[in-house]
N, C-alpha and C positions, 0 to 999 in steps of 0.2 A: 452888570446889574440889570440892564434892560432885558436880557435873556432870561434871567431868573424870574423877574416879575411877569414877563410874557408867558413863561412856562407855568408858573403858578396860576395865572389867569386862565390859560387853556385847560389846566387840570380841573379847576373849579367849574368851567363850562361843561366839560365832559361829565363830571360827577352830577351836575345839575340835570343834564339831559338823561342820564341813566335813571334818575328818580322821577322823571316826569311821567305822568300817566298817559297811556296811549289814547288817542282820540277815539271816541265811540264810532263804531261802524255806521256810516250814514245809511239812510233808507235809499233804496234804489228801485226804479221801475223802468222797464224798457220793453218795447214792442218786439215780439219774436217774428222773424221772417220764416223760420223753420220751426214747426211745433213738434216736440218730442212725441213719439208714438203712444207712450203711456198717458199723455195728456190728451192727445187727439181722440183716443178711443173713449174717453170719459166726457167729451163735450156733447151736450144735448142741444141740437140745433133749434129746437122749438123754444128754448129759453133765450130771451134777449140779453140777459146779464147772468153770468155764472161765475162763481168763485170756486176754484179747485185748490186743494191743499195737500201736499205730500207731507207725511209725518216727518217732523223736524227738518223740513226743507222749505222750499219756496212756495209762494202762492202764485196762482195763475188766474188772471181775470180775463174772461172771454166776453166781449161786447160786440153785438151785431149792430152795425150802423150803415146808413146810406151815404154818410158824409165822411170826410177825413177826420181822424181822431188823434188828438195829442194828449198825453198823460203826464201828470206830475203827482208827487206824493210828499206829504208833510206829516208832522206829528204835533199834537196838542195834548200834553199830559198823557193819559192812558188811551187816547183816541188816535187811530191811524186814519188819515184823511187822504183818499184817492180822488184826484180831480181829473175828470175827462172833459175836454173841450172839443165839441163837434164843429166842423167847418160848415159854412152855409151851402157849399156845393153839394148837391144831392144826386145820387145814382138811382137807377130804377130798382135795383136789387140791393138788399142789405148784405154786407160782407162781414165776416168775423175778424175782429182785431183781438189778438191774444197778447197779453202783457204779462211778463214775469216780474214778480214783486219779491225783492229780497229784504227780509226783516230779521235783524239780529237780536232785537229786543223782545223778550217774551212778555213784557209787562203790558202790552197793548191788549185791552179787552173789548174794544169797540172798533169796528171798521165803518167809516162814514164815506160812502161813495157819493160823489157829487158830479152830476153831469150838467155842464154849462152853469155851474154854481148852485144848482138845486140838488138837495139831498134826495137820493133815489134808492129804493129798496133793491136788494139783490134777489133775483128770481130763484136761484138754486145754489146751494153750497154743497160741495162734494169733498169728502175727506178720503184720500186714497191710501 
């Protein structure tokens, strides 16, 4: 009797798992150590902040900074929020930080870039 009840319970669990909706793909941002050639050739070094977008693919955020930079990403409604935090240690020359941003949700119509919690305009947007 226990085996029948256990078998029935296992069947219900498996059927319930089959009907469960998959989790939405999370937003992701990570710093690139090697920048792809097609991205590298589109970077304009005179612009401090540049956003590049490949058709139906990833976004790339290029940010020139004299300090270390950490990035995070969140969403609020239809707004994509990219948060960059600069460290207090400063170098003599600004270096480029290139971040790849994976967004699976096409419903975002606004990108809000925040550097040290302050909303900051993007100097150039390039669609490749």
